[in-house]
RODO-2510 file (C-alpha; in nm, 4 decimals, decimal comma):
residues 382
     n   res          X          Y          Z
     1     m     2,3959     8,8998     2,3394
     2     k     2,6786     8,9536     2,5896
     3     i     3,0018     8,8015     2,4564
     4     g     3,3179     8,7563     2,6594
     5     i     3,6493     8,7312     2,4767
     6     e     3,9534     8,5995     2,6611
     7     a     4,2586     8,7947     2,5482
     8     q     4,4785     8,7396     2,8517
     9     r     4,8123     8,8415     2,7006
    10     l     4,6926     9,1305     2,4879
    11     f     4,8631     9,3978     2,6975
    12     r     5,2018     9,2249     2,7188
    13     k     5,4832     9,4322     2,5703
    14     k     5,6380     9,1605     2,3540
    15     k     5,3530     9,0201     2,1468
    16     h     5,3626     8,7203     1,9163
    17     g     5,1293     8,5507     1,6692
    18     i     4,8397     8,4509     1,8956
    19     e     4,8169     8,7975     2,0499
    20     f     4,8071     8,9679     1,7085
    21     v     4,5287     8,7338     1,5944
    22     a     4,3225     8,8332     1,9004
    23     i     4,3913     9,2037     1,8422
    24     e     4,2795     9,1836     1,4800
    25     l     3,9669     8,9879     1,5737
    26     i     3,8640     9,2480     1,8307
    27     k     3,9445     9,5497     1,6131
    28     n     3,7457     9,4107     1,3203
    29     l     3,4518     9,3103     1,5397
    30     q     3,4441     9,6681     1,6682
    31     v     3,3884     9,7839     1,3103
    32     i     3,1370     9,5245     1,1929
    33     d     2,9292     9,4510     1,5058
    34     k     2,7452     9,7364     1,6788
    35     k     2,4709     9,5116     1,8163
    36     n     2,6246     9,2649     2,0625
    37     q     2,7872     9,3702     2,3905
    38     y     3,1498     9,2590     2,4354
    39     f     3,3682     9,2166     2,7424
    40     i     3,7389     9,1771     2,6647
    41     f     3,9150     9,0008     2,9524
    42     v     4,2850     9,0890     2,9698
    43     k     4,5663     9,0664     3,2207
    44     s     4,7007     9,4035     3,3363
    45     d     5,0386     9,4707     3,1761
    46     e     5,2629     9,7365     3,0186
    47     d     5,1051     9,7933     2,6765
    48     n     4,7447     9,8930     2,7404
    49     t     4,7101    10,0735     2,4072
    50     s     4,6635     9,7642     2,1870
    51     i     4,2862     9,8036     2,1841
    52     k     4,0503    10,0786     2,2985
    53     e     3,7012    10,0625     2,4413
    54     t     3,4083    10,1537     2,2195
    55     e     3,0389    10,1903     2,2974
    56     n     2,9727     9,8156     2,3001
    57     f     3,3250     9,6915     2,3843
    58     k     3,4376     9,7046     2,7479
    59     i     3,7913     9,6113     2,8530
    60     v     3,8037     9,4193     3,1808
    61     e     4,1556     9,4260     3,3252
    62     i     4,2278     9,1489     3,5730
    63     n     4,5264     9,2059     3,8006
    64     a     4,8376     8,9943     3,7584
    65     c     4,8485     8,6375     3,8882
    66     s     4,9756     8,3091     3,7482
    67     y     4,8229     8,2041     3,4170
    68     p     4,6448     7,8877     3,5465
    69     i     4,4830     8,0772     3,8352
    70     w     4,3882     8,3666     3,6069
    71     e     4,2253     8,1323     3,3565
    72     q     4,0744     7,8604     3,5746
    73     f     3,9421     8,0688     3,8652
    74     v     3,9424     8,4447     3,8060
    75     l     3,8204     8,4414     3,4448
    76     p     3,5077     8,2276     3,5166
    77     y     3,4263     8,4575     3,8084
    78     e     3,4414     8,7625     3,5788
    79     v     3,2396     8,5855     3,3086
    80     k     2,9633     8,5187     3,5619
    81     r     2,9889     8,8680     3,7136
    82     h     2,9333     9,0288     3,3729
    83     n     2,6477     8,7888     3,2859
    84     c     2,8141     8,6742     2,9647
    85     d     2,5994     8,4627     2,7335
    86     l     2,9048     8,3254     2,5569
    87     l     3,2797     8,3001     2,6212
    88     h     3,5366     8,2836     2,3407
    89     c     3,8836     8,1793     2,4569
    90     t     4,1356     8,2745     2,1893
    91     s     4,4643     8,1090     2,2874
    92     n     4,4430     7,7275     2,2966
    93     t     4,3146     7,6771     2,6511
    94     a     4,0047     7,7663     2,8530
    95     p     3,8505     7,7260     3,1975
    96     i     3,7290     7,3746     3,2724
    97     y     3,4159     7,5390     3,4205
    98     p     3,3714     7,8536     3,2061
    99     k     3,0322     7,9666     3,3482
   100     a     2,8989     8,0274     2,9941
   101     p     2,8741     7,8368     2,6644
   102     l     3,2283     7,8091     2,5326
   103     i     3,3935     7,8644     2,1956
   104     i     3,7660     7,7975     2,1955
   105     t     4,0288     7,8733     1,9340
   106     i     4,2829     7,5918     1,9274
   107     h     4,5612     7,7108     1,7007
   108     d     4,7347     7,3736     1,7063
   109     i     4,7657     7,0492     1,9045
   110     i     5,1403     6,9967     1,8615
   111     y     5,1780     6,9574     2,2370
   112     l     4,9423     6,6564     2,2283
   113     e     5,1061     6,4658     1,9451
   114     k     5,3226     6,1763     2,0623
   115     s     5,5596     6,2149     1,7699
   116     n     5,6456     6,5654     1,8921
   117     f     5,6209     6,5192     2,2675
   118     n     5,9835     6,4209     2,3312
   119     i     6,1010     6,7206     2,1315
   120     i     5,8809     6,9774     2,3020
   121     s     5,9279     6,8298     2,6478
   122     n     6,3055     6,8242     2,6548
   123     k     6,3908     7,1369     2,4588
   124     g     6,2804     7,4969     2,4637
   125     t     6,2625     7,7231     2,7680
   126     n     6,1136     7,6306     3,1055
   127     y     5,8210     7,8606     3,0221
   128     q     5,7559     7,6725     2,6966
   129     r     5,7799     7,3335     2,8663
   130     f     5,5368     7,4363     3,1402
   131     g     5,2980     7,5801     2,8803
   132     n     5,2995     7,2558     2,6853
   133     l     5,2320     7,0484     2,9981
   134     y     4,9481     7,2802     3,1016
   135     r     4,7880     7,2524     2,7569
   136     r     4,8278     6,8727     2,7598
   137     y     4,6289     6,8640     3,0819
   138     i     4,3621     7,1236     3,0017
   139     v     4,2737     7,0777     2,6342
   140     p     4,1440     6,7178     2,6527
   141     k     3,9171     6,8260     2,9405
   142     i     3,7525     7,1124     2,7521
   143     v     3,7177     6,9992     2,3893
   144     n     3,4088     6,7882     2,4503
   145     s     3,2258     7,0524     2,6535
   146     a     3,2994     7,3373     2,4088
   147     e     3,0137     7,4371     2,1804
   148     k     3,2526     7,4933     1,8927
   149     i     3,6263     7,4675     1,8311
   150     i     3,7849     7,7152     1,5915
   151     t     4,1146     7,6288     1,4291
   152     v     4,3135     7,8064     1,1620
   153     s     4,3582     7,5656     0,8697
   154     n     4,2022     7,2591     0,7137
   155     f     4,5193     7,0699     0,7991
   156     e     4,4809     7,1463     1,1702
   157     k     4,1079     7,0729     1,1584
   158     k     4,1839     6,7222     1,0374
   159     r     4,4502     6,6759     1,3056
   160     i     4,2049     6,7768     1,5793
   161     n     3,9230     6,5632     1,4425
   162     d     4,1521     6,2614     1,4127
   163     f     4,3098     6,3064     1,7558
   164     f     3,9800     6,3416     1,9438
   165     n     3,7851     6,1022     1,7183
   166     f     3,5335     6,3696     1,6241
   167     s     3,3005     6,2956     1,3370
   168     v     3,3741     6,5217     1,0432
   169     d     2,9989     6,5500     0,9801
   170     n     2,9130     6,7118     1,3136
   171     e     3,1145     7,0274     1,2342
   172     k     3,2257     7,0738     1,5931
   173     v     3,5628     7,1895     1,4617
   174     i     3,5483     7,4898     1,2278
   175     s     3,8394     7,6015     1,0120
   176     i     3,8670     7,9813     0,9859
   177     y     4,1793     8,1239     0,8258
   178     n     4,3872     8,3994     0,9827
   179     g     4,4529     8,7176     0,7894
   180     v     4,7429     8,9519     0,7252
   181     s     4,7638     9,3160     0,8311
   182     e     4,7681     9,5914     0,5711
   183     h     5,0815     9,7610     0,7054
   184     f     5,2752     9,4679     0,5562
   185     r     5,3350     9,6014     0,2063
   186     k     5,6006     9,6894    -0,0482
   187     i     5,7854     9,9964     0,0858
   188     e     5,9319    10,2490    -0,1566
   189     d     6,0188    10,5059     0,1112
   190     k     6,3994    10,4882     0,1288
   191     i     6,4084    10,7002     0,4452
   192     e     6,1861    10,4504     0,6277
   193     l     6,3944    10,1581     0,5042
   194     q     6,7148    10,3246     0,6171
   195     r     6,5634    10,4083     0,9567
   196     v     6,4887    10,0429     1,0223
   197     r     6,8228     9,9291     0,8792
   198     s     7,0048    10,1626     1,1173
   199     k     6,7840    10,0828     1,4165
   200     y     6,8592     9,7100     1,3962
   201     n     7,2072     9,7404     1,2424
   202     l     7,1038     9,5340     0,9405
   203     p     7,3630     9,4347     0,6787
   204     e     7,3339     9,5411     0,3165
   205     e     7,2406     9,1911     0,1976
   206     f     7,0812     8,9305     0,4195
   207     i     6,8536     8,6301     0,4454
   208     l     6,5767     8,6629     0,7049
   209     f     6,4806     8,3932     0,9562
   210     l     6,2244     8,4351     1,2333
   211     g     6,3892     8,2051     1,4826
   212     n     6,2999     8,1376     1,8407
   213     t     6,3651     7,8667     2,0983
   214     d     6,0658     7,6556     1,9952
   215     p     6,2087     7,3330     1,8436
   216     k     5,9442     7,3318     1,5697
   217     k     6,1079     7,6388     1,4147
   218     n     6,3873     7,4091     1,2918
   219     t     6,6736     7,6421     1,3796
   220     i     6,9373     7,3665     1,3739
   221     n     6,8657     7,2728     1,0123
   222     v     6,8534     7,6390     0,9115
   223     l     7,2005     7,6909     1,0616
   224     k     7,3343     7,3803     0,8869
   225     a     7,1882     7,4940     0,5560
   226     f     7,3308     7,8445     0,5927
   227     s     7,6710     7,6979     0,6795
   228     d     7,6581     7,4903     0,3593
   229     l     7,5691     7,7999     0,1581
   230     i     7,8712     7,9871     0,2952
   231     e     8,1199     7,6997     0,2737
   232     n     8,0108     7,5023    -0,0333
   233     y     7,9001     7,7889    -0,2561
   234     h     8,1363     8,0532    -0,1090
   235     y     7,8400     8,2872    -0,0811
   236     h     7,8928     8,6195     0,0978
   237     i     7,5678     8,7078     0,2680
   238     k     7,4461     8,7453     0,6262
   239     l     7,1724     8,5572     0,8062
   240     v     6,9514     8,7840     1,0185
   241     i     6,7672     8,6041     1,2999
   242     l     6,4950     8,7801     1,4936
   243     d     6,3860     8,7062     1,8506
   244     y     6,6954     8,5047     1,9449
   245     k     6,9700     8,5414     2,2033
   246     k     7,3435     8,5117     2,1436
   247     e     7,3899     8,2506     2,4181
   248     q     7,1259     8,0280     2,2592
   249     l     7,2817     8,0693     1,9158
   250     s     7,6310     7,9867     2,0439
   251     i     7,5051     7,6650     2,2022
   252     q     7,3449     7,5518     1,8779
   253     l     7,6444     7,6470     1,6639
   254     n     7,8694     7,4460     1,8944
   255     e     7,6228     7,1584     1,8684
   256     i     7,6680     7,1429     1,4899
   257     g     8,0404     7,2106     1,5101
   258     k     8,0247     7,5540     1,3451
   259     p     8,1042     7,8109     1,6183
   260     s     8,2743     8,0488     1,3728
   261     l     7,9516     8,0817     1,1710
   262     i     7,8376     8,3387     1,4257
   263     e     8,0470     8,5974     1,2357
   264     n     7,7997     8,5676     0,9477
   265     i     7,4871     8,6011     1,1631
   266     q     7,3179     8,9179     1,2867
   267     l     7,0829     8,8917     1,5863
   268     c     6,8169     9,1598     1,6245
   269     g     6,6269     9,0441     1,9310
   270     y     6,2569     9,1225     1,9515
   271     v     6,1345     9,3461     1,6690
   272     v     5,8232     9,5585     1,7121
   273     n     5,5518     9,4633     1,4652
   274     t     5,5495     9,8028     1,2934
   275     d     5,9169     9,7597     1,1945
   276     l     5,8750     9,4104     1,0503
   277     p     5,7486     9,5217     0,7052
   278     a     6,0692     9,7153     0,6393
   279     i     6,2826     9,4165     0,7440
   280     y     6,0934     9,1893     0,5051
   281     n     6,1433     9,4487     0,2306
   282     l     6,5165     9,4726     0,2945
   283     s     6,5770     9,0964     0,2958
   284     k     6,6787     8,8984    -0,0121
   285     l     6,4578     8,6072     0,0890
   286     f     6,2608     8,4759     0,3844
   287     l     6,3235     8,1379     0,5478
   288     y     6,0267     7,9617     0,7104
   289     p     6,1120     7,5878     0,6988
   290     s     5,9296     7,4942     1,0181
   291     l     5,8838     7,1321     1,1168
   292     r     5,5191     7,1899     1,2056
   293     e     5,2800     7,4853     1,1772
   294     s     4,9035     7,5175     1,1997
   295     f     4,8960     7,8284     0,9778
   296     g     5,2014     8,0516     0,9350
   297     i     5,1076     8,4217     0,9321
   298     p     5,4691     8,5262     0,8472
   299     l     5,4223     8,3581     0,5071
   300     l     5,1495     8,6089     0,4213
   301     e     5,3449     8,8994     0,5702
   302     a     5,6445     8,8234     0,3483
   303     m     5,4227     8,7822     0,0412
   304     r     5,2616     9,1245     0,0939
   305     c     5,6105     9,2770     0,1207
   306     g     5,7275     9,1192    -0,2055
   307     t     5,9813     8,8884    -0,0414
   308     p     6,0404     8,5429    -0,1947
   309     i     5,9875     8,2574     0,0505
   310     i     6,1342     7,9167     0,1290
   311     t     5,8996     7,7099     0,3423
   312     s     5,8198     7,3481     0,4248
   313     n     5,6281     7,0919     0,2237
   314     t     5,4690     6,9631     0,5453
   315     s     5,1694     7,0357     0,7728
   316     s     4,9732     7,3536     0,6885
   317     m     5,2401     7,5402     0,4957
   318     p     5,1558     7,4140     0,1430
   319     e     4,7894     7,4975     0,2145
   320     i     4,8719     7,8577     0,3052
   321     a     5,1608     7,9203     0,0639
   322     g     4,9998     7,7593    -0,2391
   323     d     5,2320     7,7886    -0,5395
   324     a     5,3793     8,1171    -0,4115
   325     a     5,6781     7,9700    -0,2231
   326     y     5,9689     7,7316    -0,2736
   327     l     5,8639     7,4190    -0,0798
   328     v     6,1357     7,2009     0,0735
   329     n     6,1736     6,9023     0,3036
   330     p     6,2486     7,0814     0,6335
   331     s     6,4311     6,7789     0,7776
   332     e     6,6986     6,7870     0,5071
   333     h     6,9239     7,0884     0,5456
   334     e     7,0758     7,0184     0,2028
   335     c     6,7365     7,0927     0,0450
   336     i     6,7111     7,4234     0,2317
   337     c     7,0597     7,5180     0,1147
   338     e     6,9831     7,4354    -0,2493
   339     a     6,6639     7,6407    -0,2318
   340     m     6,8522     7,9416    -0,0936
   341     y     7,1139     7,9198    -0,3678
   342     e     6,8446     7,8899    -0,6368
   343     l     6,6466     8,1903    -0,5140
   344     l     6,9566     8,4051    -0,4715
   345     n     7,0727     8,3349    -0,8268
   346     n     6,7615     8,2857    -1,0390
   347     e     6,6022     8,6283    -1,0835
   348     t     6,3217     8,4960    -1,3064
   349     f     6,2207     8,2393    -1,0457
   350     r     6,2363     8,5025    -0,7695
   351     n     6,0089     8,7395    -0,9589
   352     d     5,7641     8,4603    -1,0405
   353     l     5,7277     8,3722    -0,6704
   354     i     5,6874     8,7397    -0,5778
   355     i     5,4036     8,7885    -0,8305
   356     k     5,2312     8,4698    -0,7139
   357     g     5,2762     8,5824    -0,3531
   358     y     5,0858     8,9075    -0,4090
   359     k     4,7951     8,7062    -0,5510
   360     q     4,8033     8,4337    -0,2843
   361     c     4,7989     8,6644     0,0201
   362     g     4,4953     8,8424    -0,1258
   363     e     4,2894     8,5333    -0,0375
   364     f     4,3294     8,6008     0,3360
   365     g     4,1926     8,8885     0,5444
   366     w     4,1189     8,9804     0,9064
   367     k     3,7756     9,1189     0,8212
   368     k     3,6837     8,7904     0,6556
   369     m     3,8028     8,6048     0,9661
   370     a     3,6014     8,8314     1,1988
   371     l     3,2845     8,7949     0,9892
   372     n     3,3117     8,4166     1,0010
   373     i     3,3618     8,4177     1,3791
   374     l     3,0748     8,6627     1,4324
   375     d     2,8514     8,4306     1,2310
   376     l     2,9558     8,1492     1,4640
   377     y     2,8733     8,3587     1,7734
   378     n     2,5260     8,4304     1,6406
   379     k     2,4558     8,0637     1,5696
   380     i     2,5228     7,9492     1,9255
   381     q     2,1980     7,8608     2,0990
   382     i     2,1818     8,0303     2,4398
***
């Protein structure tokens, strides 16, 4: 069988969650499947070392053009040109006319939910707003024609089934968990830890938060909670925020009336994935109180690194974290603050969460994910 995999953004320099999921899928398929022929469709970009061709995996680079044109017109042309028997689109959208039976991975449908639409439409960057509008247009047009829909948690499976009125019995939507990469681990090498600390100018003691401009990341409530920790408990610790700009932070601090809090915050910008394990290891705790997630790979990354976690009691996060994290109401910054204070001061509780975290993250793996998806490929009737 000839299988096409859409991995449009795989060669971009600054990768995020969806791109790493696609990379791990492809790398694991290269190990476990020597029978089928694969064509990996990517957009030409800076980092062309993410994956390498093997005997039955060919990389098809498609020259730069706008995302909608690339996906809706050029990708179907390449699928037909390479005589693909199946196309798997890995990043929420797909061609309306794919030219082959379609499997699509829909990581979430946040952009379709009315309760979230005002938030995602009016905040975030122009790029994020356009992306959400594009997905709102495309996804309803392709879900019915797709052979199968893969999503990443049972929570998101239910959301998709409910939104599109799919029968649970027909198994059109399949839940397949993401994994966690093995380079996320407890690091004892003090030289490596110091290298990363120096590279990103990290303070001696800090709380870690993977912030970005997406409103679902709940940055405002994190800042309010951290302000309470500093002011109400007189706690001397820094907040390290990754993937965030100073101008954006200043705007939000002014919004909550705490401009001086910036003195207690360290911004590191984009961090390459290979440096993330050391940052988890160096942090006192990891904040992930998102308003809405379909999975939450950083939860597993922190667990593998032995970092205690505060996350939300909503959406998929209890499903993924299990009993290995401190669950809070993400809409109440007071709860986030209390959780931080508890984890910073209760060593027994910290250690208990760390031990449970090692066990919990062992339930997830990229090889397991790839095997489940390969099984799905083989079941599609051509």
